[in-house]
KOLDO-219088 format. One record per residue (C-alpha): x, y, z; residue number from 0. Coordinates in Angstrom, 1 decimal. Layout:
N
@x:X	y:Y	z:Z	num:NUM
...
***
This chain:
65
@x:-10.5	y:9.0	z:-19.0	num:0
@x:-11.4	y:5.6	z:-20.4	num:1
@x:-14.4	y:3.6	z:-19.6	num:2
@x:-14.4	y:-0.1	z:-18.8	num:3
@x:-12.0	y:-2.4	z:-20.7	num:4
@x:-13.9	y:-5.3	z:-22.3	num:5
@x:-11.9	y:-8.5	z:-22.4	num:6
@x:-14.0	y:-11.3	z:-24.0	num:7
@x:-17.2	y:-9.9	z:-22.4	num:8
@x:-15.6	y:-9.4	z:-19.0	num:9
@x:-15.5	y:-5.7	z:-18.0	num:10
@x:-12.4	y:-4.6	z:-16.2	num:11
@x:-12.0	y:-1.3	z:-14.4	num:12
@x:-9.7	y:1.3	z:-16.0	num:13
@x:-7.6	y:1.4	z:-12.8	num:14
@x:-6.4	y:-2.1	z:-13.7	num:15
@x:-4.8	y:-0.7	z:-16.9	num:16
@x:-3.3	y:2.2	z:-15.0	num:17
@x:-2.0	y:-0.2	z:-12.4	num:18
@x:-0.2	y:-2.3	z:-15.0	num:19
@x:1.5	y:0.7	z:-16.6	num:20
@x:2.4	y:2.2	z:-13.3	num:21
@x:3.9	y:-1.2	z:-12.2	num:22
@x:6.2	y:-1.2	z:-15.2	num:23
@x:7.3	y:2.3	z:-14.5	num:24
@x:7.8	y:1.5	z:-10.9	num:25
@x:10.0	y:-1.6	z:-11.6	num:26
@x:12.1	y:0.5	z:-14.0	num:27
@x:12.5	y:3.3	z:-11.4	num:28
@x:13.3	y:0.8	z:-8.6	num:29
@x:16.0	y:-0.8	z:-10.8	num:30
@x:17.5	y:2.6	z:-11.5	num:31
@x:17.5	y:3.5	z:-7.8	num:32
@x:19.0	y:0.2	z:-6.9	num:33
@x:21.8	y:0.6	z:-9.5	num:34
@x:22.5	y:4.1	z:-8.2	num:35
@x:22.9	y:2.8	z:-4.7	num:36
@x:20.1	y:4.9	z:-3.3	num:37
@x:18.8	y:2.0	z:-1.1	num:38
@x:21.8	y:2.4	z:1.2	num:39
@x:20.3	y:5.6	z:2.5	num:40
@x:16.7	y:4.3	z:2.9	num:41
@x:15.7	y:3.2	z:6.3	num:42
@x:12.8	y:0.9	z:5.4	num:43
@x:13.0	y:-0.3	z:1.8	num:44
@x:9.6	y:-2.1	z:1.7	num:45
@x:7.8	y:1.0	z:3.0	num:46
@x:9.7	y:3.2	z:0.6	num:47
@x:8.8	y:0.8	z:-2.3	num:48
@x:5.1	y:0.9	z:-1.4	num:49
@x:5.1	y:4.7	z:-1.1	num:50
@x:7.0	y:5.0	z:-4.4	num:51
@x:4.4	y:2.8	z:-6.2	num:52
@x:1.5	y:4.9	z:-4.7	num:53
@x:3.2	y:8.1	z:-6.0	num:54
@x:3.8	y:6.6	z:-9.4	num:55
@x:0.3	y:5.3	z:-9.7	num:56
@x:-1.4	y:8.5	z:-8.5	num:57
@x:0.8	y:10.6	z:-10.8	num:58
@x:-0.1	y:8.4	z:-13.8	num:59
@x:-3.8	y:8.6	z:-13.0	num:60
@x:-3.6	y:12.4	z:-12.5	num:61
@x:-1.9	y:12.7	z:-15.9	num:62
@x:-4.6	y:10.7	z:-17.6	num:63
@x:-7.5	y:12.8	z:-16.3	num:64
***
């Protein structure tokens, strides 16, 4: 686990870095699901996208611990 990220004297929490990496993975996964046609079977896409992001972020944080 990393400590704070120093950006020109401004300390940022490590969750921000995890968030950015998880967002990139989430966009790629969303694109793949959209190309595969999976969104035709999903009842509420915004709710699914939110849950998918939370799962990707929590998995990434768990892997980094």
